C-alpha positions in Angstrom: 108.4 132.6 132.7 105.2 130.4 134.5 106.2 126.1 134.3 105.0 125.0 130.6 101.3 123.1 130.3 100.6 120.4 128.2 97.4 119.8 129.4 95.3 118.8 126.5 94.3 117.7 123.8 97.9 116.3 121.5 97.9 114.8 118.4 101.1 113.3 119.5 102.3 113.5 123.1 105.2 112.6 123.3 106.5 114.6 121.1 105.5 117.6 122.4 106.6 116.7 125.7 110.4 115.9 124.2 110.2 119.0 122.3 108.8 121.2 125.1 111.8 120.0 127.3 114.5 120.6 123.9 113.2 124.0 123.7 113.1 125.0 128.0 116.7 123.3 126.8 118.5 125.6 124.8 116.4 129.0 126.1 119.0 127.9 129.0 121.6 128.1 126.9 120.9 131.1 124.9 120.4 132.7 128.4 123.1 131.8 130.5 125.3 131.1 127.9 124.5 133.4 124.6 124.6 129.6 122.6 122.6 128.7 119.6 122.8 125.5 120.0 120.1 122.8 117.2 117.8 120.1 118.0 120.1 118.3 116.8 122.5 118.7 118.9 120.0 118.3 122.5 119.4 113.7 121.4 116.6 112.8 123.2 116.3 109.0 124.2 114.6 106.2 126.6 116.2 105.8 130.0 117.1 102.9 132.1 114.3 101.9 132.9 115.8 101.8 136.6 117.0 105.4 136.6 113.6 107.1 134.9 111.2 107.4 131.7 113.4 109.2 128.7 116.9 111.3 128.9 119.0 113.6 127.6 122.6 113.2 126.6 124.5 116.3 127.0 127.9 115.2 127.0 128.8 115.8 123.8 127.1 119.0 123.0 129.9 120.0 126.3 132.4 118.7 124.9 132.4 120.2 121.4 131.3 123.7 123.2 134.3 123.2 126.6 131.4 123.9 128.5 131.7 122.0 131.8 129.3 118.5 131.9 128.5 117.8 135.5 127.4 121.9 136.0 124.8 121.8 132.9 123.3 118.8 133.9 123.1 119.8 136.6 121.5 122.8 135.7 119.0 121.4 133.2 118.3 119.1 135.6 117.1 120.9 137.7 115.6 123.1 136.2 113.3 121.0 133.9 110.5 119.9 136.0 109.4 123.3 136.9 110.0 124.7 133.5 107.4 120.8 132.6 104.4 119.7 133.8 104.2 116.3 132.8 108.0 115.6 134.7 107.7 115.6 138.2 111.3 114.6 138.5 115.0 114.7 137.5 118.2 113.7 137.7 121.8 113.2 136.0 124.5 110.9 135.7 127.0 110.8 133.7 126.1 113.8 131.3 122.9 111.9 131.4 119.4 114.1 132.6 117.3 111.0 133.2 113.6 112.9 132.9 110.7 110.5 135.3 107.4 111.9 133.7 104.9 112.6 136.4 102.1 109.8 135.5 98.6 111.3 136.4 99.7 114.4 133.7 101.1 112.4 131.1 97.6 110.0 131.5 95.8 112.7 132.0 97.3 113.9 128.4 97.7 110.7 126.6 94.4 108.5 127.9 92.4 112.0 127.1 94.0 112.5 123.8 92.9 108.9 122.9 89.8 109.5 124.0 89.1 112.7 121.8 90.7 111.8 118.7 89.5 108.0 118.5 90.6 106.4 114.9 92.3 110.3 114.3 95.6 109.6 117.2 98.6 109.2 115.5 97.2 111.1 112.8 99.9 114.2 112.9 99.4 117.1 110.2 102.6 118.0 107.9 103.2 121.8 108.3 102.5 122.2 104.6 99.8 119.1 103.1 101.9 118.1 99.6 100.0 116.7 96.3 102.4 113.4 96.9 102.5 110.8 93.6 102.9 107.6 94.8 103.9 105.6 91.4 105.1 101.9 92.6 104.1 98.2 91.4 104.3 99.1 87.5 104.6 95.6 86.2 105.0 94.6 82.5 102.1 93.7 81.1 103.2 90.3 80.0 102.8 87.9 82.5 101.3 87.4 86.3 102.7 89.3 89.6 105.5 88.0 91.4 106.7 88.0 94.7 109.4 91.5 93.6 105.7 93.1 92.8 104.6 91.5 96.2 106.9 93.5 98.4 106.8 96.4 95.9 103.2 96.7 96.0 102.7 96.6 99.7 106.0 99.0 100.5 104.2 101.1 97.6 100.6 101.0 99.6 101.4 101.3 103.5 103.7 104.2 102.4 100.9 106.1 100.4 99.1 105.5 103.8 101.6 106.5 106.6 101.9 109.5 104.0 97.5 110.3 103.6 98.2 110.1 107.8 100.2 114.0 107.8 97.5 115.1 105.6 99.2 114.5 102.3 96.9 114.6 99.5 98.2 111.3 97.5 97.4 110.1 93.6 98.7 106.4 93.3 99.9 105.5 89.7 100.7 102.7 88.0 102.3 102.4 84.9 102.3 100.7 81.8 104.4 99.8 80.8 103.5 98.7 77.5 105.9 99.5 75.1 109.3 97.5 74.6 110.6 94.0 73.2 109.2 91.8 76.0 106.5 92.9 75.1 106.6 92.1 71.1 107.8 88.6 72.2 104.6 88.1 73.8 102.0 89.6 71.6 103.6 87.3 68.8 102.7 84.4 70.6 99.6 85.7 71.0 99.0 86.4 67.9 99.7 82.9 66.2 98.2 81.4 68.4 94.6 84.1 69.5 91.4 82.2 68.7 93.7 79.0 68.4 92.7 77.3 72.5 90.4 78.4 74.3 93.2 80.1 77.0 90.1 79.8 79.6 89.9 76.1 79.5 93.6 76.0 81.1 93.7 78.7 82.9 91.2 80.9 85.4 92.7 84.4 84.6 94.5 86.1 81.9 98.1 87.2 83.1 98.6 83.6 83.6 97.5 82.0 80.0 99.8 85.6 78.4 102.7 84.7 81.5 103.1 81.4 79.5 102.6 82.6 76.0 105.7 85.4 77.0 107.7 82.4 78.8 107.5 80.0 75.5 107.4 82.5 73.1 111.0 83.9 73.9 112.4 79.6 74.8 110.8 78.7 71.5 112.7 81.3 69.2 116.1 81.2 71.6 116.1 78.2 71.1 115.6 78.3 66.9 118.1 81.0 66.8 120.6 78.9 68.8 120.5 75.9 66.9 120.8 78.4 63.9 124.1 79.9 65.7 125.7 75.6 66.2 124.9 75.0 62.4 127.1 78.6 62.0 129.7 77.5 64.3 130.6 74.3 62.9 130.6 75.2 59.5 133.5 77.9 60.6 134.8 74.6 62.4 135.0 76.5 65.5 134.7 73.7 68.6 134.5 76.3 71.2 132.2 78.1 70.5 129.6 74.4 69.3 131.0 73.7 72.9 129.5 77.3 74.6 126.3 76.7 72.0 125.2 73.1 72.8 125.2 73.5 76.4 123.6 76.9 76.0 121.1 75.3 73.7 120.0 71.6 76.3 119.1 74.7 79.1 116.7 76.2 77.0 115.8 72.7 75.6 114.8 71.9 79.6 113.1 74.8 80.2 111.1 74.1 77.5 110.6 70.9 78.0 109.0 72.3 82.0 106.9 74.8 79.7 105.3 71.5 77.2 104.9 69.5 80.3 102.3 72.2 82.0 99.8 72.8 78.7 101.0 70.3 75.8 98.1 71.3 73.9 98.9 75.7 73.9 103.0 74.5 74.0 102.7 71.8 70.2 100.6 74.9 69.0 102.8 77.3 69.4 105.9 75.5 67.8 103.8 74.3 64.7 103.2 77.9 63.6 106.7 79.6 64.7 108.1 77.1 62.6 106.3 77.7 59.6 108.2 81.7 60.2 111.5 82.0 58.2 113.0 84.6 60.6 110.8 84.9 64.3 113.2 87.3 66.4 112.9 89.4 62.9 109.6 89.7 63.9 109.5 90.4 67.0 112.0 93.7 66.3 109.5 94.3 63.8 106.5 94.6 65.2 108.0 96.3 67.8 109.3 99.0 65.5 105.8 99.1 64.4 104.5 100.1 67.4 106.6 102.1 68.1 105.6 103.9 65.3 101.0 104.4 66.0 100.3 100.9 63.3 97.1 100.5 64.2 97.6 96.8 64.0 100.2 96.3 66.1 98.9 99.2 68.9 95.4 96.9 68.4 97.7 93.5 69.9 99.1 94.8 72.0 96.8 96.7 73.4 94.6 94.2 73.7 97.0 91.4 75.4 97.7 93.8 77.9 94.4 94.3 79.1 93.6 90.6 79.6 97.1 91.1 81.6 95.7 93.6 83.8 93.1 92.2 84.5 94.6 89.5 86.2 96.4 92.1 88.0 92.6 92.9 88.8 92.1 90.1 90.5 95.0 89.6 92.5 95.6 93.6 94.2 92.2 93.1 95.1 93.5 90.2 97.3 95.6 92.6 98.5 92.9 95.5 99.1 95.5 97.9 96.5 94.2 99.9 94.1 94.7 102.9 91.4 93.7 106.0 90.6 95.6 106.5 87.2 97.0 104.1 85.3 98.9 105.6 82.6 99.9 103.7 79.4 103.6 104.0 78.9 102.6 104.5 74.9 100.2 106.9 75.4 101.9 109.5 77.7 105.5 108.7 76.5 105.0 107.7 73.1 102.1 109.6 71.4 102.6 112.7 72.2 105.6 113.1 71.3 107.2 113.2 74.6 109.4 111.3 74.2 110.4 112.2 70.7 110.8 116.3 72.1 112.7 114.6 75.8 115.8 113.6 73.4 115.7 116.0 71.1 116.7 117.9 73.3 119.4 115.3 75.6 120.5 115.3 72.0 120.8 119.4 71.6 123.8 119.0 74.6 127.0 117.7 74.6 126.0 114.5 77.3 124.9 112.6 74.8 127.4 109.8 72.3 125.8 108.1 69.1 128.0 105.2 69.4 126.6 102.5 66.1 123.7 103.9 65.5 122.7 103.3 69.5 122.1 107.6 71.9 124.0 107.4 74.9 123.6 109.5 77.8 127.5 111.1 80.2 126.3 111.1 83.3 129.4 111.5 85.3 130.5 114.2 82.2 127.5 115.9 83.4 127.9 115.8 87.0 131.9 117.5 86.5 131.1 120.1 84.5 129.0 121.0 85.9 130.0 119.7 90.2 126.7 118.5 90.6 128.0 115.4 92.9 127.7 116.6 96.0 123.4 118.4 95.4 122.6 114.3 94.0 124.4 113.0 97.3 126.4 110.7 95.1 130.4 110.4 97.4 133.3 112.1 94.9 134.6 108.4 94.0 130.8 107.3 92.5 131.5 106.8 88.2 128.4 106.5 87.1 128.2 104.4 83.7 127.0 106.0 80.8 123.2 105.3 80.2 121.8 103.5 76.2 119.2 105.6 75.7 118.3 103.7 71.9 119.0 100.8 69.6 120.8 101.0 66.3 117.4 101.2 64.7 116.1 104.1 66.1 113.6 102.7 68.7 114.4 103.9 71.7 114.7 102.1 75.0 112.7 102.6 78.7 114.9 104.3 80.5 114.2 107.6 77.9 110.9 106.6 77.7 110.4 107.6 82.1 112.2 110.6 81.5 109.3 112.0 79.5 107.0 110.0 81.8 108.4 111.5 84.8 107.7 114.7 83.2 104.5 113.4 82.2 104.1 112.9 86.1 105.3 116.3 87.1 103.2 118.8 84.5 100.6 117.0 84.0 99.3 115.6 87.3 100.1 118.6 89.6 102.0 116.9 91.9 104.9 119.1 94.2 106.6 115.4 94.7 107.0 112.2 92.6 107.6 109.2 94.5 109.3 106.3 92.7 108.8 102.9 94.0 111.4 100.6 92.1 114.1 97.3 92.9 117.7 98.5 94.4 118.8 97.4 91.1 117.2 100.0 89.5 120.0 102.9 90.8 121.3 104.7 87.9 118.2 104.7 85.9 116.8 106.2 89.1 119.6 108.8 89.3 119.6 109.4 85.7 115.8 110.6 85.5 117.3 113.7 88.7 119.6 114.2 86.3 118.1 114.2 83.3 115.5 116.2 84.6 118.3 119.3 85.9 119.5 119.1 82.3 116.7 120.0 81.2 115.7 122.7 83.5 113.4 120.5 85.9 116.3 121.5 88.5 112.8 121.8 91.2 111.5 119.0 90.1 115.3 117.0 90.6 115.2 117.9 93.6 110.9 116.7 94.2 111.9 112.7 92.4 113.0 110.1 95.2 113.4 106.3 94.1 112.1 104.0 96.9 114.4 101.3 96.7 113.7 98.2 98.1 116.0 94.7 97.8 114.4 91.2 96.5 113.5 88.5 98.2 114.5 85.6 98.0 113.3 81.8 98.2 115.2 79.3 98.8 115.8 77.4 95.8 115.0 79.2 93.2 116.0 80.8 91.2 112.7 83.1 88.8 112.8 84.0 85.0 109.7 85.0 83.6 111.0 85.0 80.6 112.1 80.3 81.1 108.6 80.5 82.1 109.7 80.0 86.3 108.1 82.4 89.0 106.8 81.6 92.7 103.2 83.6 91.7 102.0 86.2 93.5 98.5 84.5 93.5 100.6 81.3 94.5 101.6 83.2 97.4 98.1 84.5 98.4 96.5 81.6 98.2 98.8 78.6 100.1 98.5 81.6 102.8 95.2 81.9 102.6 94.4 77.9 102.9 98.1 77.9 106.0 95.8 80.3 108.5 93.0 78.2 107.1 94.8 75.3 108.9 95.2 77.8 112.4 91.4 78.8 112.0 90.0 75.4 112.0 91.8 74.3 114.7 91.4 77.8 117.6 87.8 78.3 116.2 86.5 74.6 114.5 82.9 75.7 115.6 82.7 78.9 113.7 80.9 78.8 110.5 83.2 77.7 107.4 82.4 81.7 105.5 83.4 83.1 109.4 86.7 80.7 109.1 87.2 82.3 105.8 86.8 86.0 106.3 89.3 85.1 108.9 92.0 83.5 106.8 91.8 85.7 104.2 91.9 87.9 107.3 94.8 86.5 109.4 96.7 84.9 106.0 97.1 87.9 103.6 98.2 90.2 106.8 100.2 86.9 107.5 101.7 88.3 104.3 102.2 91.7 104.3 103.2 91.6 106.9 106.6 89.8 106.1 107.3 91.6 103.0 107.3 95.0 105.8 108.5 94.3 108.8 112.3 94.3 107.0 114.6 97.1 105.9 113.6 98.6 102.9 116.6 98.4 101.7 117.4 94.9 103.2 117.3 91.8 101.5 114.1 89.3 102.5 114.5 85.7 102.6 111.0 83.7 102.5 109.7 82.0 105.4 106.3 81.0 106.0 107.6 80.0 110.1 108.8 83.6 110.6 105.2 85.1 108.5 102.6 82.3 110.7 104.8 82.6 114.0 102.1 83.6 117.2 104.2 84.5 118.6 106.5 87.5 118.0 107.3 89.3 115.1 104.6 88.7 112.5 100.8 89.8 111.9 99.1 87.3 112.7 100.8 88.1 116.5 99.4 91.6 116.1 95.8 91.0 115.0 95.4 88.1 118.1 96.9 91.4 120.5 94.2 93.5 118.7 91.6 90.6 119.6 92.4 90.2 122.4 91.8 93.8 123.3 89.0 94.3 121.9 87.2 91.2 123.5 88.3 93.1 127.1 86.2 95.7 126.0 83.3 94.6 124.4 83.4 92.3 128.3 82.8 95.6 129.7 80.3 97.6 127.7 81.1 100.4 127.5 84.4 102.7 127.9 84.1 105.8 130.4 83.1 108.4 129.0 84.9 111.1 131.1 88.6 110.7 131.8 89.2 111.8 135.4 92.5 112.4 135.9 92.9 112.2 139.8 90.4 108.3 138.9 94.2 107.4 137.0 96.0 105.0 138.8 99.9 104.1 137.1 101.0 102.0 140.3 102.6 98.9 138.2 105.5 99.1 135.7 103.9 97.3 132.6 100.2 100.0 133.2 103.6 102.5 133.3 105.6 101.3 130.0 102.0 100.6 127.8 100.9 103.7 128.4 104.7 106.3 127.6 104.4 103.5 124.2 101.1 104.6 123.4 102.4 108.1 123.3 104.8 107.8 121.3 103.0 106.0 118.6 101.9 109.6 116.8 105.9 110.9 116.5 106.7 106.7 115.2 104.1 108.0 112.0 106.5 111.4 111.9 109.5 109.3 111.5 108.0 106.6 109.9 106.8 109.1 107.1 109.8 111.7 106.7 112.4 108.5 106.8 110.0 106.5 104.0 110.2 103.3 106.9 106.8 101.7 106.9 109.3 98.9 108.9 109.0 101.4 111.5 105.3 101.1 111.7 106.0 97.6 111.9 109.0 96.8 114.3 106.1 99.8 116.3 103.3 97.0 116.6 105.2 94.6 117.1 107.0 96.2 120.6 104.2 97.0 121.1 102.4 93.7 120.8 103.9 91.8 123.2 104.3 95.2 125.4 100.6 94.6 125.4 100.1 90.7 125.6 102.6 91.4 129.5 100.2 93.9 130.7 97.4 91.3 130.0 98.6 88.6 131.0 99.7 90.3 134.6 97.4 92.9 134.6 93.4 92.3 135.0 91.4 95.0 133.9 88.1 93.4 134.3 88.7 91.9 137.7 90.6 95.3 138.3 88.3 97.8 140.4 87.3 101.3 141.5 90.8 103.5 140.0 92.7 100.8 138.5 89.6 99.4 136.3 88.9 103.4 135.2 92.9 103.5 134.3 93.6 99.4 132.9 90.2 99.7 131.0 91.1 102.8 129.2 94.4 101.8 128.2 92.9 98.7 126.5 90.8 101.6 124.3 93.4 103.2 123.4 96.3 100.7 122.4 92.7 98.7 120.1 92.8 101.9 119.1 96.9 102.3 118.1 97.2 98.5 117.5 93.7 99.3 114.9 95.9 101.9 113.2 98.8 101.0 112.9 98.0 97.7 111.0 95.3 99.5 108.6 99.2 102.1 107.7 100.5 98.7 107.3 96.9 97.9 104.6 96.3 95.3 107.0 92.8 94.5 108.3 91.7 93.4 111.4 89.2 90.4 112.1 87.0 90.1 114.7 88.4 87.0 116.1 91.0 84.5 115.1 
């Protein structure tokens, strides 16, 4: 075989370099030791700077197959430079083979690829393009979006963008949960005050208005119920119960006073109307039952209420540059279509549904043990699946069974290959049951292609949120605060900008700061919200990365012209920062591949932060516009490549790039 030459346009320079080296090692081991090794057994990594650019760890492989590590390492070190044109030298030490790149060759491959691909750099088509449905946010349409929904929103949108960068056809869906008791609470409150108060007088957005009505109705109905419970406990002489209910009532009254202070007119009106109803809880339950049965009046009321909230959602999401291909109404998809009833009937025919006091329960543990499925679903043998309620004793369904029907609808009606549900980690068990139910109902392929993208909560210091109590930090509040903080910074740095331009920059920087904060942490970790971290201009923040992009763009504007033809012989990489920057640029497409395959937007965020730090060092140590000859040519091309990589990284995170800061 001749030398493996990678001197061509590459969508993934680092990935191809890695594959070329690993392929040569695999062939060598097969030809000389009759061994078929897998790529997973060959560990390719970064080398310590003093030893090389990249390294191959062979000690574990040699130990596994009882091979002399020194001999194998020495042979590989001799082989690779003669077979892979992008490697200049190689040396072995302690089971590692350390490679040094031929930077003229590799630099030409990377920079010419970017010059040709432009903004397409980082787009690495998957082996097979899939139709993927990503369902995210799907907040209850009874209150405004809060900080938890904000994390869901930016994760879902970023994931969708990353998947699109791999060539997948992505559909974005929002599940409108217009069914259930929580909506009935809001619906009753809304019905009681509808036409009696002009809500626009007090609230700019309908979702905030309905959120208040939902919380106030919930609190007031709970107070009515607790007072009756207290009277009964006093009559029965149950002192312990009296103390317990009194404490609960005091707690409710505290939140009621807080809601009254927010809007006394609406609160008193709602209190007056609820006081006229003998048993509000029973009225709410009956209202919910009527809606599920398709009562026209109940349907109109619920839809009117939810539409008010959804308009508010859309206004918030528009600020985040998030839109959906489909808004899926739960009542239409699952109830009115009879899918829920059909699912419940089919599940009830299996031995894994149990009836307790009129309610139906799905016995997942019994099911997976019967079919020996724990390994299939990635569960440890020690993990015990708790039963899951599917319906109430009064016959009304719970969201769990409706979600099963919705999952079937996604695959059948939307004609997709894969479904990804962006849902909090607290829904781990219900999400598992979706897969179990699909498998049990004969949708085994669909069960395999249904994925739960779980994420942890966001903690705000000193705030314990409860939408039922009217205590929450809304997404709108955080967005407005972020823009205000960014505007303050813009005024300090660029006081001469026109006010309109200042506002545009502040919106991009502020919202970028918010998004990056929520994306830069692994989804599996809890975020402790911090404005200081969000606006840290020295590291690991949206503004920090945006500023690096602005710096690169400024150099390109001043240079006026990017070289139209890249001459390999005109490339020089004498400074370690030039070489390091080139390597990171070459690695970008592989980061995109790994982020998409692992559903980890934080990988893009982490890469962008490290890349911005490196570029800032390069900016300080390696003058571009003052350089001449090959140094000017090379550095300008590196800056051009940097601007594309930073812009594409931010775009995949859903963060806009400002022209100025």
